[in-house]
N, C-alpha and C positions, 0 to 999 in steps of 0.2 A: 504494500500500500504506500503510495507516495504521499509525502507530507504536503499539506496545503501551506502556501506561503503565509507567514504570520502577518497579520494586519496591525498597524499601530501608527501613532503620530510621530513623525520625525525620527524614525529608527528607534522607537521606544524611549524617546526623550520627552521630558515634560516641556511643552512649548511655552514661550513667553506669554504672559497674560492669563494662563490657566490658573484655576483656583489653587492647585497644588504648587504652582510656581510661586505663589504669593503666601502660601501657608506659613512659611518661616517667619514672616512679619507678625502674624498673629501670635505665634509661639514666643517671639521676642517680646512683644508687648505683655503677654502673660508673665514672662520671666521677670520683666522690670517691675510689674505690679507685685508679684510674689516676693521678690527680693526686698522691695520697699516695705511691704507688710511684715515680712520676717524680721527686718531690722527693728521695726517698732515692737514686735513680739519679743525680740531679744532684750530690748530695754525694759519693757513692762514686766516680763516674766522670763528671765534667762533660764530658770530651771526647766520650765515647760518647753521653751524653745529648743533646748538640747534634745529632748526626746522627740519632739515634732520633726526636727531636722533629720534625726536618725531614721524615723519612720518613712519620711519622704525619700531619703537617700536610698534605703534598702529597696523600697518599692520600685524605683526606676533602675537601680543598678541591676536587679534581677532580670529586667527586660534585656539589657545589653548582654549580660552573661548567658541568658537563654538563647540569644542569637548565636553566640559562639558555639554553644552546645549543638544547636540545630545544624549549623554549617559543618562542624566536624563530623557529626554522625552521617550526614549525607555523603561526605567524601570517604569516610571509613567504609560505608556500604556500597560505594561506587554507584550511588543511586542516579538514575537518569530522569525519573519522573519529576523530581523537585528542582531541576535546574532553573525553570522559569520563575519560581518563587524564591529562589535562593538569594537573589540580589537584594531583595528587601531586607532579609536577615543580615546580609553583609553590610548594608548601610547602617542598620541598628547597632551592629558590633563595632563599626569603625568609629563611633562616637564615644567609646569607652574611656579614652584618655581624659575626657572632661570630668569624670568622676574623681580623679585625683585632686582637681581644683575644688570640687564640691565637698570633698572630705575635710577641707581645711577647718570649717567651723566645728567639726567634731574633734579635731586633733588639738585645738587650742586647750591648754591645760584647764582653764576655767570650765569649759563645756565638758571636757572629759571627766572632770571631778563631779560635775552635776549628774552625769550619766552613771558612773561606775563606782560602786562601793569599794572595789578592790583598789582603785586609784586613791581614794580618800584614806583607806587603811594604810597604804604604803606611804602616803604623805605624812600621816600622823606618826608613823613609826620613825620616819626620817627626822621629823621636827622634834620628836621627843626622845631621840637616841641618847644613850648614856644613863644618867641617874633618873631621868623622867621617862617612863615607858608609857605607851599608849594604853588606855583603859582595857581594850580587848585582850592585849597580850598580858597585861597585869593580872586580869582575872584568870586567864588560863594558867599562868605561872603560880598564882596563889592557890588555885585549885589543886595544883600538884605539890603543894607544900613549900614552894620557894619563897624566900623573903624578898619583898619588893620595897624600895625606898622611894621617897618623893611623893608629891601630891598632884592631883588632877587640877585642871584649871578652875574647878569649883572649890578647891581647898580641902578636899576629902582624900585621904590616903587611898591609893588604888587597892592596897591589901584589904582595907576595911570594906571597900565596895565588893571586892572579889569574894569575901566571906558570904555575901548574900546573892552572889551571881546565879542567874538561872543556868542550869546545866546546858540548855540549848544554846545560850549565848556563848558559853565557854567552847562548846563544840563548833559553833559558828566561827569564833575567832581562830580556833585551831585549823579549820579548813582554809580560811583565808590565808593564814600563815603558810600552810602547806603549798598553796597554789601561787604564793608570792613570786617565786623565781620566774614563772611563766607569765603571770599577770603583773608585769612591771611595765611602767609607761615607756621607757626607751625600747624595750624588746617588742612591745605591742606596736609601737610606731614603726619600728624596723620591719616587722612582718607586714604591716599595711603597705609600706613602700614596695615590698616584694610583690604583693598581690597586684598592685596597680601596674607595675612593670610587666608582669606576666599577662594580665588581661589586655593591656594596651598593645603589647607585642602580638598577641594572638588575633585580636580584632583587626589591627592594621595589616597584618600579614595576609590573612584571608582576603580582605577587601582589596588591597593594592595588587595582589597577584591576579585576582579576577578582573580588575579594571585593566591591568596591563595585557591580559590575555585577549581582551576585546580588541586591542590594536594589533597584537602580534599573531593571533590565532595559533599560538604555539601549544601543541598538545602536551608537551613536556611539563607545562605548568600544572595541568590536571594531575599528572603522575606525581609531581612533587607534593602537591597539596594532599593527595591521597596517602602518600607515605608519611606525611607529617601529622595526619589526623589522629592516629592512636596516641602520639605524644601529647597533642593538643588536648585530647580528652582526659588524659591522666593529669595534666597540669590544671585543667579546668576543675576536675573533681577535687583535687587536693586544695587548691586555693579557695574555691567556693566553700568547702567544708570548714576550713580553718578560719576564713573570714567571718562566716556566720557564727562560729564559736566565739571568736574574739569580740565581735561587735554586738551581737544580739544575745547569745546564751550567757555571756559574762555579765549581762545586766543583773542576773541572779547568780553570783559567783559560787555559791555553795550548792547550787542545783546543777545537775547534768543529765544528759541523755546521750547515749551512744549513737542514736540515729537522728540527732537534731539536724545535722547538715543535710542528710538525705531528705528530711521533712521539708526543709526550705528549698532544696533542689526540686522536689516534686512540684511545688507551686511555681517555681521558675519555668519548668518544662510546660506546664499547663498554659502559663501566660504567653510564652513566645509563640506557641502554635495558635492560640486564640488571636493574638495580635496579628500574625501573618494573614489569617483569614480576613480580619477586619480591614487591614491596610490594603490587601490586594483587591478586596471587594470595592473599597473606595477608589482605588486607582482604575479598576475595571469599569466602574460606573461612569467615569469620565472618558472612556474609550482609549485610555493610555496604554493598556496592555493588549489591545486587539483581541485575538483569539489564542494568545500565548498561555493563558491560564483558563482552563475549562472546568467543567463540572467534575471531571475525574480527579483533577488536582485538589479541588475543594473537598472531594469525598475522602481522599487520603489524609488531608490536613484534619478533617473532622474525625477520622478514625484515630489519629495520633492524639488529638485533643481528648477524645473520649477515653483512650487508654491511660493517659496521664492523670485524668480526673480520678479514675479508679485507683491508680497507684498512689495519688495523694491521700485518698481516703484510707487506703490500706496502711500506709506508713503512719498516718495520724492515729488510727485505731491501735496499731501495734504499740506505739509509744505509750498511749494512755492505758491500754489494757495491762501491760507489763508493770507499770508503776502502780496502778490501782491494785493489782493482784499482790504485789510485794508489800504494799501498805507500810512503807517505811516513811515516817513523818517528814524527814528532810527532803525526801524525793517527791513529795506531793505538793510542795509550795506552788509550783508552776500552775497546776490545775486548781488549787484552792482559790487563788485570786480570780481565775477565769470562769469558775463555776459558782462560787458562793458570794462574791462581792456584788453589791447592788448594781444590776444592769449588765454586768459582764456575762452572766449566764445566758442572757438573751442573745448577746453577740455570738456566743458559742453555738447556740441553736441555729442562728441565722447562717453561720458558716457551714454547719452540718447539712442544712437543707439547701442553701444557695450554692455551695461549692461542690456538693456531691449529689444529693438526692435529685434536685430539679434538673441539673445538666445530664445526669445519668439517664433519667427517664426520657428526656427530650432527644438525646443523641444515640440511644441504644438502637433505634431503628435505622436501617440503611437508607430509607427514603428521606428521613429527616436530615441526614448528612449530605444529601444531594439536593435538597431544597435550600437555596442560598439565603432566602429570607430567614428561615428558621435557624440555619447554621450561623448567620451573621448576628442574629439576636442572642443566641446562646453564647457565642464567643464574646460579644460585648458585655453580656452579663458576667461572664467569668473574669473579664478584666476588672470590673467593679468589685467582684468578690476577692480578687487578688489584693486590692487596696485594703479591704476589710481584714483579710488574712494577716497582712503585715502589721496593720494597726493592732490586731489581736495579739501579736507577738511582742510588740514594743511598748505600747502605751500602758498596759496594766502595771508596768513597773514604776510609773509615776502617779497612777490613779488606782491605788490598790483597794481603797474602801468602796468606791463606786465608779461606775462608768463616767468618763469625762471626755467630751468632744470639744475641742477648743478651736477658735478661729485661727490660732497659730498653726494648727495641724494643716488646715487648708492653705494657709499662706506658704508653708514650707513645700507642700505638694505643687503649688503653682510655680514656686521659684525653681525647684529642682527639675520638675517636669518641663517647665518652659525653657530652661537652659539646654537640657538634653535634647528636646525635640527641635529646638532651633538649629542645633548642629546637625541633627539627622536630616531635617528637611532641606537645609542648605546643601548638604552633600547629595541628597537625592536628585535635586534639580540640575546637577552638573553632569550626571552620568546616565547611561542607558538603564532602563528599569529591569532589564533581564541581561544575563551574561551572554552577549552576542558571540564571544569567541570560544565558548565551551564546546568541546567536540560532541558532547551528548545532547546538545540543544535540539537537534532535529528529532531525536527520540522523545524528548520531553514535549515537543510541540504536537506530536501525534500520539501522545500517551492515552491509552485506554485501559481501564480496569478489566481484569479478567472476570 
């Protein structure tokens, strides 16, 4: 069967004057408004600002990282069906370097201190080194029968306070001290620098190689990218896992889960496949993709979205079930705030229904995945649920007594999302919307599901 020549505007480039060509201006305005409001939020409530910025940062960072995952998997599998949708993912991944700049507000010691108890613990120990020990360490040492000299800032001897210390507080201090070599600010910052170097290198490597292949039509580029895909996936898995442990799980430094990184990865995978559907539908509605992306491509993206929705639910249930069954008090704090605090239980139910039950029922049918209005609606819904999911991970650490939604949260989303999407949309308007030089392009253009 011969392939029909693909139809599109200007060799699949966004023409001047098109809505997509001007979309970066909208994103830039949103970014300016968001940055301005975030600055006000930082002045008014710097403690809440730190958590809001982390929430927004992780929300959009997972989009760029998900794009790297999608690209690497397609090259690893030598997939031909996904070639015409891969450029969208490449553009999303190419903007990853901007997150190094967006991380700066979180790396400022004042904001890091507001976020992380382990930072404050280390600062207290350093400030009170020698004869004056931090209250947490003093309690722990006194509980072990050691003599401690000096007084706290309140004028009460630490040994006296330690005599009446709650055993859970002593254990808490011991755990913080045990993790102190890893959760130290210089080491934490150094690891963050490594993550951004790896992510930026991967995102730019895939994107620039693909753009260069548009000009050269060199098939060796595909071979090199395919050979590098396994290494890229290993680097992606390691850096994503450790970054989420460093930035999100360490918000509760004495609690841990061995599949925490996998849990956040599952949401990342759902999000990128849903976003690819939404973006390609948007581009297609303007006639910019011609017939390069057809129902068969959307059907496969729908299947991948459905599969990762189930995977997300499986990982989330596995983590909760194991910790509930063990019933160890210090391991239940994560769920205690999210189930028993006023309002947070409702958010947990919304996630269960909105991120799993409803999408599962809507996407389980083959016909639903091939009906683009239904698929587009479900994928847009999942993107909204991803925002709620990250909110559920981060914000309970600052609002433990009751659900709290602040205007600063929205301001941070506008700032981070506006900056990221401005870079993405500017890049998209400069290059073809599909990889014209990929040797598998013709097979992708005539792709049909069996």
